[in-house]
Each structure stands twice: as structure tokens, then as C-alpha cells.
C-alpha positions in Angstrom: 49.0 75.5 2.9 50.7 78.5 1.2 52.4 76.2 -1.1 49.1 75.4 -2.7 48.8 79.2 -3.6 52.3 79.1 -5.0 51.4 76.1 -7.2 48.2 78.0 -8.4 50.1 81.2 -9.2 52.7 79.1 -11.1 49.7 77.4 -12.9 50.8 74.0 -11.6 47.4 73.4 -9.9 43.8 73.7 -10.8 40.7 74.2 -8.6 37.1 73.4 -9.2 35.2 70.1 -9.8 35.4 70.0 -13.5 38.9 71.1 -13.9 40.1 68.6 -11.2 38.3 65.6 -13.0 39.9 66.8 -16.3 43.4 66.7 -14.8 42.8 63.3 -13.2 41.4 61.6 -16.3 44.0 63.4 -18.5 46.6 61.8 -16.2 48.0 65.2 -15.4 47.2 65.2 -11.8 49.9 64.3 -9.4 48.1 65.1 -6.2 44.4 65.8 -5.3 43.6 67.8 -2.1 40.1 67.7 -0.7 38.8 69.8 2.2 37.7 67.8 5.3 34.3 69.4 5.2 33.7 68.4 1.5 30.4 66.6 1.1 30.4 62.7 1.6 29.3 62.2 -2.1 31.8 64.6 -3.5 34.7 63.3 -1.5 33.9 59.7 -2.5 33.8 60.7 -6.2 37.3 62.2 -6.0 38.6 59.3 -3.8 37.3 56.7 -6.4 38.5 58.6 -9.4 42.0 59.1 -7.8 42.1 55.3 -6.9 41.1 54.3 -10.4 43.8 56.6 -12.1 46.4 56.0 -9.2 46.6 59.6 -8.2 47.6 60.3 -4.5 44.6 61.7 -2.5 44.8 63.7 0.6 42.1 65.3 2.9 43.3 68.4 4.7 41.9 71.4 6.5 38.4 72.8 5.8 37.1 74.7 2.7 37.7 78.1 4.2 41.4 77.5 5.0 42.0 75.7 1.8 40.2 78.7 0.0 42.4 81.2 1.9 45.5 79.3 0.7 44.2 79.4 -3.0 43.3 83.1 -2.7 39.5 82.3 -3.1 36.7 82.4 -0.5 35.9 78.6 -0.3 37.6 75.9 -2.2 36.8 72.2 -1.7 39.2 70.5 -4.1 42.7 71.3 -5.7 44.6 69.2 -8.2 48.3 69.7 -8.3 49.8 68.9 -11.7 53.5 69.4 -10.9 55.5 66.5 -9.5 57.7 68.8 -7.4 54.8 70.7 -5.8 53.0 67.4 -5.3 55.9 65.9 -3.4 56.4 69.1 -1.3 52.6 69.1 -0.4 52.5 65.4 0.3 55.4 65.7 2.9 53.8 68.9 4.4 50.5 67.0 4.8 52.1 64.0 6.4 54.1 66.3 8.7 51.0 68.2 9.7 48.1 65.7 9.6 49.9 62.4 9.8 48.3 59.3 8.3 44.8 60.6 8.8 45.3 63.0 5.7 45.8 59.8 3.6 42.9 57.8 4.9 45.1 55.8 7.4 43.8 55.2 10.9 45.5 54.1 14.0 45.1 50.5 14.8 43.4 49.3 17.9 
């Protein structure tokens, strides 16, 4: 999670609904990270927008922990605009959360 803070300090990530949507629509987003406790409607908006623009989408942690990583009290969504940070965060999310972070569920 500290990598998210590094990306923000390096200005390679943005937070907040409007900025994230701008980065997705402007085709700058390389990865969108959403907190697990984001509202259902909000999470669906991000998921749909990412699917349309073919941006990887990952659900991790909760807004408090994501906010701590970003240096802000509560953060619901982060858009990573650097390919290197995006790859690093994707592999970390896979390592920690497995397929659930990417919307995959285990088969019955």
C-alpha cells in the first residue's frame, strides 16, 4: 500500500472522483484502485468506466487503509497514471488479495 503513496508523491497517481474519471476518459489511467467499502453505485461507475476504456480495475483494502497509504484520512478511489507503478501495484494486489481483488471468484 505504501507504493500508492509513492506514486502520489511522484505525481504519478490522482485521487478523487472527478480526477479519476478525467484520467480514465483522457486515457492516462493505467490502473484504478477502489476501496472495498466504496458504495455499490460508486464502485459500479468506476468498474463500468474502466471496462469501457480498458483500464485494469482492482478492489483492495478499505477507505481508511487506502487513505493512510495516500496520506489522507479516507480515500475511496485512486488512479495510477504511470505504467511502472501500475504494474508494481497490480502484482502486489495479486500477491496479497489474489483474484478477488480483480473480481475473480473461485469456482464451485
